[in-house]
Every structure is written in C-alpha cells, then in structure tokens.
PAPA-166478 format. One record per residue (C-alpha): x, y, z; chain; residue in one letter. Coordinates in Angstrom, 2 decimals, decimal comma. Example, Ala and Ser with C-alpha at 12.3 -4.5 7.8 and 13.67 -1.06 7.14 Angstrom:
% residues 2
R       px       py       pz  kette  rest
R    12,30    -4,50     7,80      A     A
R    13,67    -1,06     7,14      A     S
END
This chain:
% residues 391
R       px       py       pz  kette  rest
R    83,18    86,75   162,60      A     X
R    86,49    88,12   163,47      A     X
R    86,89    90,40   166,68      A     X
R    89,69    92,47   164,55      A     X
R    88,74    95,80   163,03      A     X
R    86,65    95,95   159,93      A     X
R    87,17    98,16   156,65      A     X
R    85,57   100,95   158,11      A     X
R    87,85   100,96   161,46      A     X
R    85,12    99,57   163,82      A     X
R    85,24    96,69   166,11      A     X
R    81,29    95,79   166,12      A     X
R    79,63    99,01   167,03      A     X
R    82,85   100,85   168,72      A     X
R    85,47   102,47   166,85      A     X
R    85,40   105,12   163,89      A     X
R    86,87   108,27   163,79      A     X
R    85,00   111,36   165,16      A     X
R    87,62   113,86   164,93      A     X
R    87,06   117,91   164,17      A     X
R    87,38   118,77   160,32      A     X
R    90,68   120,63   160,63      A     X
R    91,97   116,96   161,45      A     X
R    89,86   115,10   159,33      A     X
R    92,83   115,49   156,30      A     X
R    95,36   114,31   159,09      A     X
R    93,66   111,18   159,76      A     X
R    92,09   110,32   156,16      A     X
R    96,04   110,66   155,21      A     X
R    97,03   108,10   158,09      A     X
R    93,88   105,59   157,09      A     X
R    95,39   105,77   153,36      A     X
R    99,04   105,00   154,41      A     X
R    99,72   103,11   157,64      A     X
R    98,75    99,53   156,09      A     X
R   100,85   100,50   153,00      A     X
R   103,93   101,69   154,76      A     X
R   103,78    98,86   157,06      A     X
R   103,48    96,02   154,34      A     X
R   106,67    97,50   152,76      A     X
R   109,77    95,30   152,90      A     X
R   111,59    98,29   154,27      A     X
R   109,34    99,20   156,95      A     X
R   109,32    95,22   158,35      A     X
R   112,88    95,21   157,70      A     X
R   113,91    98,48   159,70      A     X
R   110,91    97,42   162,31      A     X
R   112,20    93,96   162,88      A     X
R   116,14    95,13   163,07      A     X
R   115,23    97,69   165,89      A     X
R   113,27    95,58   167,97      A     X
R   115,82    92,68   167,88      A     X
R   118,97    95,12   168,32      A     X
R   117,88    98,31   170,15      A     X
R   114,68    97,23   172,15      A     X
R   116,06    93,59   172,82      A     X
R   113,35    91,48   171,62      A     X
R   112,10    88,76   171,74      A     X
R   111,18    89,25   175,28      A     X
R   111,59    86,08   177,26      A     X
R   108,38    84,23   177,90      A     X
R   109,25    83,07   181,72      A     X
R   107,97    79,93   183,68      A     X
R   107,25    81,18   187,15      A     X
R   107,48    78,20   188,93      A     X
R   106,60    79,28   192,43      A     X
R   103,83    82,06   191,33      A     X
R   102,40    79,20   189,72      A     X
R   102,70    77,03   193,12      A     X
R   100,60    79,88   194,62      A     X
R    97,67    79,84   191,97      A     X
R    97,56    76,13   191,22      A     X
R    98,33    76,07   187,57      A     X
R   101,36    77,01   185,03      A     X
R   102,13    80,53   184,60      A     X
R   104,26    82,29   182,35      A     X
R   105,22    85,60   182,28      A     X
R   105,62    87,75   179,27      A     X
R   108,66    90,16   180,20      A     X
R   107,77    93,19   178,40      A     X
R   109,69    95,12   181,41      A     X
R   112,89    93,86   180,27      A     X
R   112,31    95,56   176,91      A     X
R   114,49    98,89   176,40      A     X
R   112,50   101,79   178,14      A     X
R   111,16    99,35   180,70      A     X
R   108,03    98,73   179,30      A     X
R   105,80    97,60   175,78      A     X
R   105,34   100,87   174,69      A     X
R   108,89   101,07   172,61      A     X
R   107,32    98,42   170,03      A     X
R   104,52   100,92   169,20      A     X
R   106,63   104,08   169,16      A     X
R   109,34   103,02   167,04      A     X
R   106,82   101,57   164,51      A     X
R   105,00   104,87   164,41      A     X
R   107,83   107,11   163,90      A     X
R   108,70   105,17   160,98      A     X
R   105,44   105,71   159,57      A     X
R   105,83   109,76   160,51      A     X
R   109,24   109,74   158,65      A     X
R   107,72   107,88   155,77      A     X
R   105,00   110,83   155,75      A     X
R   107,62   113,37   155,88      A     X
R   106,46   114,65   159,27      A     X
R   109,43   116,48   161,25      A     X
R   107,52   117,30   164,60      A     X
R   106,15   114,70   167,00      A     X
R   103,69   115,09   169,60      A     X
R   102,73   112,27   172,19      A     X
R   100,66   112,27   175,58      A     X
R   101,58   110,29   178,37      A     X
R   100,17   108,94   181,82      A     X
R   102,65   107,20   183,43      A     X
R   105,42   108,53   181,54      A     X
R   106,44   105,37   179,76      A     X
R   105,15   106,25   176,43      A     X
R   106,23   109,62   176,44      A     X
R   110,01   107,98   177,45      A     X
R   109,70   105,69   174,63      A     X
R   108,51   108,49   172,20      A     X
R   111,33   110,57   173,26      A     X
R   113,32   107,84   172,98      A     X
R   112,77   107,10   169,49      A     X
R   112,87   111,26   168,70      A     X
R   116,25   110,97   169,95      A     X
R   117,01   107,91   167,52      A     X
R   115,65   109,37   164,69      A     X
R   116,60   113,22   165,22      A     X
R   112,84   114,58   165,40      A     X
R   111,33   117,19   167,48      A     X
R   109,45   116,07   170,31      A     X
R   106,70   117,52   172,37      A     X
R   105,48   115,24   175,28      A     X
R   101,81   116,54   176,95      A     X
R   101,51   115,23   180,38      A     X
R    98,78   115,86   183,46      A     X
R   100,38   117,81   186,21      A     X
R    99,51   115,22   188,77      A     X
R   101,21   112,72   186,84      A     X
R   104,23   115,02   186,33      A     X
R   104,57   115,08   190,13      A     X
R   104,18   111,27   190,74      A     X
R   106,26   110,32   188,16      A     X
R   108,96   112,77   188,00      A     X
R   111,80   110,29   187,38      A     X
R   110,11   109,79   183,76      A     X
R   109,75   113,49   183,24      A     X
R   113,41   113,67   183,67      A     X
R   114,24   110,96   181,56      A     X
R   112,24   112,65   178,73      A     X
R   113,97   115,99   179,17      A     X
R   117,44   114,23   179,02      A     X
R   116,19   112,83   175,82      A     X
R   115,68   116,15   174,66      A     X
R   111,80   116,16   174,93      A     X
R   110,07   119,13   175,53      A     X
R   107,66   118,07   178,65      A     X
R   104,25   120,53   178,94      A     X
R   102,47   120,02   182,14      A     X
R    98,41   120,42   181,96      A     X
R    96,55   122,13   184,25      A     X
R    92,74   121,41   183,12      A     X
R    90,54   118,64   184,98      A     X
R    92,10   116,47   187,08      A     X
R    95,52   116,83   185,55      A     X
R    96,03   113,19   184,44      A     X
R    95,95   111,37   181,00      A     X
R    92,62   112,12   179,43      A     X
R    93,51   115,78   180,03      A     X
R    97,17   115,34   178,30      A     X
R    95,09   113,84   175,48      A     X
R    93,04   116,72   175,25      A     X
R    96,00   118,87   175,02      A     X
R    97,73   116,82   172,44      A     X
R    94,72   116,84   170,25      A     X
R    94,88   120,70   170,66      A     X
R    98,08   120,94   169,32      A     X
R    97,45   118,61   166,61      A     X
R    94,49   120,83   165,56      A     X
R    97,14   123,70   165,47      A     X
R   100,11   122,23   163,61      A     X
R    98,22   119,33   161,33      A     X
R   100,73   120,18   157,99      A     X
R   104,17   119,26   160,16      A     X
R   103,20   117,08   162,81      A     X
R   102,78   113,69   163,48      A     X
R   100,74   112,36   166,88      A     X
R   101,96   109,25   168,02      A     X
R    98,82   107,66   170,45      A     X
R   100,62   105,39   173,13      A     X
R    97,39   103,07   173,44      A     X
R    94,91   101,91   171,33      A     X
R    92,29   104,45   171,88      A     X
R    91,68   107,44   169,35      A     X
R    90,11   107,60   165,85      A     X
R    90,80   105,13   163,59      A     X
R    93,19   103,97   162,21      A     X
R    95,34   104,16   165,48      A     X
R    93,61   101,35   167,43      A     X
R    94,33    99,30   164,50      A     X
R    97,73   100,70   164,06      A     X
R    98,96   100,04   167,42      A     X
R    97,27    97,08   168,13      A     X
R    99,24    95,50   164,64      A     X
R   102,54    97,15   166,04      A     X
R   102,25    95,50   169,64      A     X
R   101,32    92,28   168,16      A     X
R   104,84    91,14   168,04      A     X
R   104,21    90,35   171,71      A     X
R   101,48    87,48   170,60      A     X
R   103,36    86,52   167,74      A     X
R   106,24    85,51   169,88      A     X
R   103,90    84,18   172,39      A     X
R   103,17    81,82   170,01      A     X
R   106,55    80,60   169,07      A     X
R   107,70    80,54   172,90      A     X
R   104,92    78,17   173,83      A     X
R   105,36    75,80   171,17      A     X
R   109,02    75,69   172,24      A     X
R   107,89    75,16   175,93      A     X
R   104,41    73,48   175,92      A     X
R   104,42    71,91   172,58      A     X
R   101,79    74,17   171,19      A     X
R   101,11    77,22   170,30      A     X
R    97,95    78,64   172,27      A     X
R    97,92    79,26   175,91      A     X
R    94,43    77,99   178,10      A     X
R    94,11    82,08   179,66      A     X
R    95,94    85,25   178,22      A     X
R    95,64    87,99   181,13      A     X
R    96,89    91,45   180,66      A     X
R    96,20    94,72   182,19      A     X
R    93,97    97,39   180,29      A     X
R    93,72   101,19   180,77      A     X
R    93,55   102,14   177,02      A     X
R    94,63    98,65   176,13      A     X
R    97,87    98,50   173,94      A     X
R    99,64    95,59   175,82      A     X
R    96,35    93,68   176,37      A     X
R    96,08    94,51   172,31      A     X
R    99,57    92,81   171,66      A     X
R    99,06    90,24   173,89      A     X
R    96,04    88,62   172,68      A     X
R    96,14    89,77   168,73      A     X
R    97,07    86,42   167,28      A     X
R    94,70    84,63   169,28      A     X
R    91,62    86,77   169,47      A     X
R    89,71    84,77   167,14      A     X
R    90,78    81,27   168,93      A     X
R    87,89    79,81   170,83      A     X
R    90,34    77,57   172,73      A     X
R    91,94    80,65   174,70      A     X
R    90,32    82,21   177,23      A     X
R    91,00    86,25   177,80      A     X
R    91,31    88,03   181,00      A     X
R    91,79    91,66   181,49      A     X
R    92,10    93,44   184,45      A     X
R    91,13    97,21   185,01      A     X
R    91,36    99,91   187,40      A     X
R    88,93    99,52   190,42      A     X
R    90,74   102,26   192,27      A     X
R    89,23   102,31   195,89      A     X
R    86,36   100,43   194,56      A     X
R    83,84   100,09   191,78      A     X
R    80,80   101,61   194,05      A     X
R    82,86   104,17   195,53      A     X
R    82,89   106,53   192,40      A     X
R    86,89   106,88   193,04      A     X
R    87,70   104,16   190,34      A     X
R    88,86   104,12   186,41      A     X
R    86,79   100,66   185,93      A     X
R    85,34   101,70   182,57      A     X
R    84,16    98,13   181,58      A     X
R    82,19    98,06   184,73      A     X
R    80,67   101,35   185,12      A     X
R    80,89   102,69   181,20      A     X
R    78,10   103,85   179,06      A     X
R    78,64   104,06   175,32      A     X
R    79,80   107,46   174,07      A     X
R    82,51   109,06   172,14      A     X
R    86,02   110,00   173,56      A     X
R    89,10   111,38   172,29      A     X
R    87,81   110,49   168,38      A     X
R    86,45   106,73   169,21      A     X
R    83,22   105,52   170,06      A     X
R    83,69   103,23   172,86      A     X
R    82,51   102,64   176,80      A     X
R    83,33   105,95   178,63      A     X
R    82,48   106,51   182,61      A     X
R    80,00   109,30   182,19      A     X
R    77,45   111,11   184,22      A     X
R    73,83   111,26   183,49      A     X
R    74,17   114,77   181,07      A     X
R    76,90   112,45   179,13      A     X
R    79,63   114,51   180,97      A     X
R    82,92   112,33   181,32      A     X
R    83,59   111,70   185,04      A     X
R    87,24   112,14   186,25      A     X
R    88,81   108,97   186,96      A     X
R    90,79   107,73   189,71      A     X
R    93,73   105,20   190,09      A     X
R    96,69   104,40   191,80      A     X
R    98,43   103,81   188,36      A     X
R    98,81   106,66   186,46      A     X
R    98,83   104,24   183,20      A     X
R    95,43   102,78   183,81      A     X
R    93,94   106,16   184,93      A     X
R    91,69   106,75   181,92      A     X
R    87,79   107,32   181,94      A     X
R    87,52   105,52   178,40      A     X
R    89,04   102,11   176,93      A     X
R    90,17   100,83   173,31      A     X
R    87,31   100,35   171,18      A     X
R    88,86    96,59   170,73      A     X
R    88,52    95,98   174,41      A     X
R    84,63    97,53   174,51      A     X
R    83,87    95,11   172,09      A     X
R    85,27    91,99   173,28      A     X
R    83,44    92,77   176,78      A     X
R    80,14    93,49   174,76      A     X
R    80,43    90,22   172,65      A     X
R    81,40    88,37   175,83      A     X
R    85,16    87,31   174,26      A     X
R    86,52    88,88   177,36      A     X
R    86,39    88,53   181,05      A     X
R    87,13    92,16   182,56      A     X
R    87,74    92,45   186,23      A     X
R    88,23    95,12   188,50      A     X
R    91,23    95,15   190,61      A     X
R    91,25    97,78   193,58      A     X
R    94,42    99,57   194,59      A     X
R    94,69    97,55   197,37      A     X
R    94,73    94,23   195,69      A     X
R    97,02    95,50   193,20      A     X
R    99,75    96,96   195,47      A     X
R    99,61    93,46   197,30      A     X
R    99,78    91,32   194,06      A     X
R   102,89    93,71   193,07      A     X
R   105,03    92,66   196,49      A     X
R   103,98    88,95   196,06      A     X
R   105,24    88,94   192,70      A     X
R   108,73    90,48   194,08      A     X
R   108,62    88,04   197,13      A     X
R   107,69    85,04   194,76      A     X
R   110,03    85,59   191,84      A     X
R   112,13    88,41   191,99      A     X
R   110,56    90,50   189,77      A     X
R   109,37    93,91   190,92      A     X
R   106,21    94,96   188,25      A     X
R   104,77    98,51   187,12      A     X
R   101,98    99,36   189,50      A     X
R    99,81    98,76   185,78      A     X
R   100,73    95,17   185,58      A     X
R   100,37    94,22   189,60      A     X
R    96,57    94,93   188,47      A     X
R    96,15    91,92   186,21      A     X
R    98,15    90,17   188,92      A     X
R    95,66    90,79   191,55      A     X
R    93,36    89,39   189,03      A     X
R    94,75    85,79   189,57      A     X
R    93,61    85,34   192,90      A     X
R    89,87    86,05   191,47      A     X
R    89,86    82,68   188,87      A     X
R    89,65    79,29   189,74      A     X
R    92,57    77,47   187,45      A     X
R    92,93    73,43   186,96      A     X
R    96,40    72,34   187,48      A     X
R    97,31    71,57   184,00      A     X
R    96,10    74,67   182,42      A     X
R    98,52    76,93   180,79      A     X
R    98,19    81,48   181,87      A     X
R   100,34    83,68   179,92      A     X
R   100,33    87,08   181,85      A     X
R   102,19    90,05   180,38      A     X
R   104,07    92,04   182,84      A     X
R   103,95    95,20   180,74      A     X
R   106,30    97,07   182,43      A     X
R   109,22    97,09   185,43      A     X
R   108,16    98,83   188,85      A     X
R   111,42   101,29   189,03      A     X
R   109,22   104,25   188,45      A     X
R   106,79   102,93   191,06      A     X
R   108,95   102,52   194,03      A     X
R   107,66   105,60   195,86      A     X
R   103,91   104,63   195,50      A     X
R   104,69   101,08   196,52      A     X
R   106,36   102,61   199,60      A     X
R   103,49   104,56   200,08      A     X
R   100,76   102,29   200,03      A     X
R   102,84    99,46   201,74      A     X
END
C-alpha cells in the first residue's frame, strides 16, 4: 500500500477537498487539469529548463564532515538554501505559475509566513509578467521585514493581515477569502503541501525534484541511491514532501521530521501539530489540527515564521498515523543552538526552519556507517535578527 495520494485525493484518512461552494469549480478545474499539464512535454521542458538555468538546480548534496564527526554517522546536507531566492519554495512556484498560465489565469495570489514563499511567488510573477498579491500576517511582516521589501521590489502588493495572531494561518484565511471573491481570473499558489486536493499532491510532485536529485547524487557518492535516514523540518510540509517523495514507499529508508516545539509541547506555546493535534478540517483538508475541546483552532507559536502553523499537510499526518515517519518536536532554544552549531562547524547559516531539523540530530542514536540526508530548506539571511535576539 502506497503512502502517496490516492485517486480521491486522500492519504489514508487525511486530505480531500472541503471548500466553500463558490470555490468548488476552481478546485475541480485544477483537479482535472494539473496532472494533464504536468505530463505534457512542453511543461516538463520549460519547468526543467527554468529549474536548471534560473533556479540553479541541481542543488548540491554536501558531505558535512565536521557535523558527521559530531553525531557519529555520515551526514549529507541537501542544499536547498543555494537556490535562487534562498529556499526550496521556488521549485513549487515555477511549476504552479506554468499551470496557472496554461489555465488562462492572469492574477496570482499567495500566502506567506517566513516570506520565502511570498518572495518566490513575487519572483515568478515578475518573470511571467503577472499581477501578484501576497497575504502576510502583520506579526510576520514585522519579523520578516527584508522579505517584505523584496516582494515589493519585485512588484507584488503585500497585504498585512491583522486577524488572529497575525501569522501564517491568518494569511491563508485571507488568501482563501480573496480567491472566493475572484474565482474567474485568479490562481492561488499555495506554498506548502496543505489545502484542498490537488494542492498537497501537486506541491509534493513539484518539490519531488529534491528527492529525484538525492537518488542520483547518493548513487554517485555512496554507490546506492537511498540513505538510511531522510530528515527535514515540517510546518505545512513542502520541503519534507520533496525530500522523501521518491523514497516514501521504500522500507529501507527511515523518515525523521522535526516540528516546531516552540517553548515546549507542554507549555501551550507551541506549533507541534503531530504531538498535540486532533483530526479536524483546516484550509480545505482533513488533517491533524491543534484545537481546543470545542474544536476551535488554537493559536500556534514558534520562533520560526515558516513553522508557525496549527495544522500539517495530510501526507505527513498519514505518515505519522501509520508510523512511517518519526516526528520530533524541537524547541526554540534547541533550534537556535543547532543553527549556531552548523554555522560554526560547516560555515553554513541555516534558516530557523532548517535549524529545527538540525536540532533533531541530537535526539537520535546513529551508527557510524549510517548515511543521513538532511535538507537545509533555506538560508539564514532572513533570520539574523532572530538569531541575535535569542543567542
């Protein structure tokens, strides 16, 4: 039985498309279209060419010698931080804007937390000459000021959202409201493996270029195309989905995902959805959601703007429910310490999101011969103020 999506848009019991009536046609059109478009030679040719010549793929698989010595195994870093715009997000936005163009859409909307998806969306809109509106929680607008200015410089309109705790969940709510008001000409580029089907599957497929490269690169470096461990951070889950996609049904590969523990799972100031979540509906999909006894969504907290989400992609909810993945909460202080450790040991400053998965290394007992591939999903330029504040 596969851990990938089924024909109805579900991962086990999770997924589906729970959308308002007004959006039903938009979502259904996309369901009918996305695989047909992605399978065409024209799409594949343009997508691959842009990934190569514009994004700078393949991203390196780097053997981290000093980090490996520190944790007693062979650690390779998949360097998504070296992509154009500084994260994995660009892989997905390039693919989705090509689909939007095929569908005749002229206006693009997006949500963003840490700002990396917003920047990646604004970037491809500039490239394709399309109107771009990005919704971003007012809290994140403050803590990710540089990314806001980048989006504006690229020609996007950035709309601060002041509802809720003014972070990613609230930005997504506003983007969905916009979509409801402009279904004819607007395409919503969702940045993660969340939302109604087909978004989780579409984003995972577009990000699967990561695991496709890992297979080839490992074969060259280790003489086999699979590692013993694959590790990535999860908020919504797109870099994790891309990292594990081509190994998801291979029992030889252990999957370890790190979620944002915040100040501690037991404190209530956390975004550890797998640890605390109960099955519910959020942003059009059935998945684990952090909620109270009445089923109301609880406000998440994380030092990381990109992991500050009260749900999780249905793919990852299913992986956890079926014990295919080990999901470890990593607290703020552990992530900061791990970010500094990578910087001092390897000269690589990771995004705070990626620092969470680095913080999970200390929680696993590795054997010396084991090969670990860990995805550094973004670079830390955007997070310097946070690093300095919590040093």
